[in-house]
Each structure stands twice: as C-alpha cells, then as structure tokens.
C-alpha positions, 0 to 999 in steps of 0.5 A: 584404363577404362573397361571396354564398353559394351556393344551389340553382339550376337549370342547363338546356341544350337538347342533343339530340345528346350521349348524356350531359351533365354540368354543372361549377359552380365545379369541382364536376361533377354529372350532368344529366337529359334529358327527351323534348324533348332538354333537360338539367337539374340543380339545383346549389348555385351562387353568383350569379356562379359559373363553369360549363360543360357536359361532353358525352358523355365529353369532360372539356373543359367547353363554354360555355353556348349561352345564356351571359350572360357569358364573362369568359375569352373564348368558349372559357372557362367561362360565368359566371352573370349576373342581368340583373335585378340592374342598378338601372335609372334609365330608369323614365321612358323611354317609348321613341322611334318610328323615324319622324321620328328620325335614327340614328347608327351606331357601333362600340364598339371604335373610337368612342373611344380606350378602345373601351369602353361606359363611354368611349362614355357620355362621348361621348353629349353629342356625339350629343345636340348633333348632334341624332340620336335613336338610337344603333345599335351594331354587334354586341357579342355575344361573339367570339373575340379582342380586336377585330373588327367584331362579325359573327364572334360565336359567343355570341349571348347574351353581351356582349363582355368587352373592351367591358366586358361585360353590366353595362357594356352596361346602363349604356350603354343606361341613359345613352342613355335618360337623354340621350333617345337610343334604342338599336338593336342590330345582331344577326347570325342568319344565320351564326356566326363561325369560332372558338369556335362550340360550338353544333354539339356541342349541337344542329343549329344548321346546315341540312343542305347549306345555305350562304351567303356566310359559311358554313353556313346556320342551320337554320330549317326542317329537323329540330329547327329548332323549338328553333333558332328559339326560340333566336333568338327568345329572343335577340331578346326578351333584348335588348329586355326584359332590356337595355332596347334599343329596336330591333334591326338584323337583319343580312343577312336575305336569308341566312336560308333559311326554307322554312316558311309563316310566315317566322322574320322574321314570327314575330319581328315578331309576338313583338316587337309583343307585347312592345312592348305589354307593355313600353309602349314602341315596339320597332323591327325594321330589316332589312338586306335585299338583296332589294329586296322591299317586302313586308319592311316591309309590315304583316302585316295587308296580307300583309307580313312586318311588319318596321318598316324596312329599309336602302336600299343603293340610295339609298346607291349612287345618291348615292355614284356621283353624288358620286364618279363611281365606276362599278365593280361594283354602282355601274355601273347607278347611274352610268349613270343619273346624277342620275336614279338619286338621283331614282328612289330619293328617290321610290321607295326602290329603284332596282332595282324589277324591272329588269335589274341588270348586277351580278347579271346578272338582273332584281332587286327589285319596286316600292314602293307609295309610296301605302301605304309611308311613307318612314321605313320606309327607312333612307337614308345616304351612308356606313355601316360596310359601304360604308366598311370593305368598300373595299380600304383602308377609305377614307371618302367624305371622302377623295375629296370636297371639304368642299362636296360632303360638305355637299351630300351630307349635305343630300340625306340629312338632308332626304330622306323616309327615316330618315337614318343617319350613320356615326360621324365622318361628321358632321365628315368624319373623315379616319381610315379604317375598315378591316376588322380582326380579331384571330383568336388562331389563326395559321392562321385569321388568315393565311387571313383576311388572304390571302383579303382581299388576294386578293379585292381583287387579283382586282378590280384593287387593288394587293395592297400597299395592302390592309391586313392585318386581323390587324395591330393597327395596322389596328384602331388606324388605324380609331379616331376622332380626336376632336381633328379636331372643333376644326379646319377643315374638320371643325368647319364640317361638324359645324355643317352636320350640326347645322343640318340635323338641327335643321331636320329637327326644326323643319319638318314638311315635312322629315319628311313620309314621303309618298314619292308627294309627293316630286318631283325635277327635275335636269340631268345636264349642269349637275349640279344637282337640286331636291327638292320637300319640301312647301312647301320646295325642297332645291336642290343644285349638284354642279358645280364652277361656280355654277349658275342653277337653275329653280324651279317657284315663286318662292322666298321665303327661305333656311332653310339653306345650306352655303356663302354664301347663294344668290341668289334671283331670281323663279323661279330660284336661283343656287347657288355651286359644290358647295353646297346650300340649303333654300328656302321658297316661297309 
C-alpha cells in the first residue's frame, strides 16, 4: 500500500519569546508568521505522519512541538504528526463509571508486566476484572527522557511514552479497559517538569519568576503571560479525557501549584471538565493529591469549594501503616503516638490533622471535614501506594514487614472503609517484589547527581547508604517488576482470594459503600489491639494482636459474612477472633 500523500496542513506554536520561528517538516524548512498574541503559524504540505520541529531564532537545531502528540525518537527528537481521531474506537456503548462505590487499582505500565507495555498490560486486564476493581489508575505516561522511570519527570505533556507503545497503544489499552467494564484514571503532573528534555522555556515563560517547589521551578500560573500557560494545561486535561477517552485524572501534588488568582487553576479545571462531561455524556473525575488537608478541595463549587471530585487521604494510610507496623519515624510519629485512635479518627473524619499540631511540620495543619456534607467516597483510602513504597529507602512493600494475617486484616479495614479504596499493583497477593525508585537518565552527570542525592537523603535519616539501591542501575528497575508466578503459590494465592472476597462483599452490601462519614463509629482497645468499625448494620472487627481476643460488641452478632482466618466465635454480644485476623459480622 502506498504511503498517504502530503496535503496542506497548518502548523502552529505559541512562542512569544523568540523573535523568529521556522518549521521543518520532513526536512523542508518554512518561515512562520506571528500574530499579536505570540502564536506562530504556517501552512505546509505534510504527510499524516510527517516528522517536524521548530527552529527558534537562528538556532538550526529543531525543537519538538510543545504540544507534540508523539515523540518516536525520544523527547530530544523531532515530533511526529498523530491524529487521535483516526483510532477505530470500540467503546461506543461505554457510558462511564462513577467513582462513588468503585475501587481503584494503581499500576505502573513499565513494571506491571515483564514487557512493560500497554499491549502486555491488556493481557492482564482479566486479572483485574476477576479481582473486582472498577478503575485502573496509570502512573504518568507522558514522554520523558530515557527508557524507564516512575513517570514524574515528564517533559512532553501531550505525548505518550514510546517505550510503553506510544499514543495508539494507549488508545488500545483504554479501549480494552472499557470493553472489560474498567474505567481509566490517568495520573498527570502539572506542578513541575523533568530535568532533561524540557524545551518549553525556549518557547514561552512556563516557569514563574522566583517560584520554586520541591522538584524545581514552579509553573507560571499567575504571572505575566500566564493565560496561555494555563490554557496549555487545561487543553492537556481535555485531551486525555476527550481524545484518549480517559475517565478521570489524578492530579499530582496540587499543593505545589502556586496560583495567586481569584479563580484557582483547579477550580477552572473542574469547571471545564464538568462541561466536557455533559458533552461526552459520561462521568469525568478529577482526583487531587493534596498535602493541604483542606476539605474545600473536594467541596462543590456551589458551596464555595474548588470543585474537585476526590482527593487521596495520606492520613488514613499513615494511621493504618503506623498501627500495623509500629513504625514511628518521620511523619508517622503523631499517628503512632495516637495508636489505634489514629485509625478511628481518620475513618470517621478523613483527616487526622484537622487544625491540630503536626510534629513533622512543626506547625498546626489542616482543617476539619464537615462529615455531614462531604461523603466518604470523596477520599481515596489505601494501605499502600507508589509513593509510600517507592519513597522508602529500599522500596520495600508492607508485605516485607507484616504477616499474611495482618496483611489480610489491613486489607479488610481498607476495603470496608467509607472511602474509595485503592490498591497498588501486586498488593492484592502480597507481592514480595520491591518497588524501588528507578531512573534512566542518559546524561551521566544527571544520573550521578540523582543517585548521590537519593543516597544522601536517606543517609541523613539514618539509613545505611550501602542498602539504598542506585536508581540508575538497570537492576533496580528489573527488581521492581511484578512476579506474576507468585499468584499460584501460598500465601499469595490465599491473600488474593481475601481481596477478591472483600471487593465482592463491598459490591453486594450497600452498608459497605455507604459514604456517610457521620454514621461511622469506631470502638477500640490499644492494649489488646482490636477495633470494631460500625458500617450500618454490619460490624467490621479486627484483632491486630498475636493472641486471640474476645471483643465486646454493641449488639449481638447474628452471622459471619467474611473472615480472614477460621470463623470467629459468636457469643451473644461478644466475638472471639483468632490472632491477626478480621471479620465482617451481621447484626440484628
């Protein structure tokens, strides 16, 4: 078949900084014309998959398109034209899925399968359907320099990483998810750009003057020329949801978005996504990762909030992690000091720090959630996520520290909570593989600086530098890949069945998806290490001690819906649970 012939096509780029811009299309260079707003345009004959780039001022080295949809030769190479509407979608009957009542499964494409591609991940979707989750949440997939990393060092926000399969493979993955009844949430990063391959500052003032966050310069959201910078972000949001048929976005570290305008970027984003949701005829979800502990983030706009749909609850994780492991260093200190009461406080109020003193921050932090008006599903709860594993010195999962019994008990508390539960890939079978911090910076000096910085950071916190893996070592990446053969062996197979049963129970019993935080009560005993969570007519009981415990109930239990170990003994208004176990009980 002959290659499609070239036809006139408009190339455009917003570049107020250079005095001259030319476009090269398959080796032919053409001048571009600038308008008063700083946009440069030229109409040039181009094949549908032509390679192109922009020449800025007198520099003869072409730069990739800031809105490039494809970077076949990496983030330093030429862009390639890509028409997202050319894909033959098969999801016309997909009407979307609400976040409320669903469970989320977080995965990293590069380590989810041995191959590390979208097409290989499609082959594992049956596992997720069997597990019973409703959404797949992908760590960032926008183009970055190198062959593998977590995804948070992306520099081409509109392009899909080629080593994963590129944009068409991404569309195949989303299409396949929808065919299986799974929604797709895409993790996106708008608070910083990676250290290698970022050419945006040559085109426009992407960074704020004098602003910085933990990862470098802050994005220019409210300074001069920021209107188009905001539009650059908002159009990217709409691209994922409209062109790639994604069902929601997880917004990385929104507390690092410095915006001094009366209407915050996030509120503007929520407004535009709500409008698109109506046009698309399906629910579209925005989930924040926020360190602010501010319930206004997920309060509807009509009530004076930002209007995002949900946010991650690190406090719930910290409380549960500290209770199960006994760890008390760093930000775990306050949670460990509160004992099981920290779990109770987050289960009933979402935040632990709700205006009180945070010893880690050395200041007061957060504000209370109005549990009568904000439903629990607006908070994503988890026992593990990519950060809480990968940002440990050796990337060890909680399964490296806990018994299968405590892992099952932890899963019970997460999957019966009033929150939107989330699992990190492999958690459902207690994967023994670590998930470490890995990079593949081609620049030797950047690779060395990353490795030395990582080792120095943990050495300052008392870790032996010798045990901190080198993020640039390819084996660090390889070690982090899931070992799917574990699914067929004990104790992994049994733990997988626990997660399956809990998700099925959640789907079958309305009490377990009731989002009314004001109706949740928790009784506990720190000395004997047990707790009881009231979920409507159900009681979730957990014995976290290494001895059997007789636990008082407020009403007699009438039956056992689920147990992680042998059946508990019911006796009037008490229940005796085996050591390190949990159960869900019915009551009169």
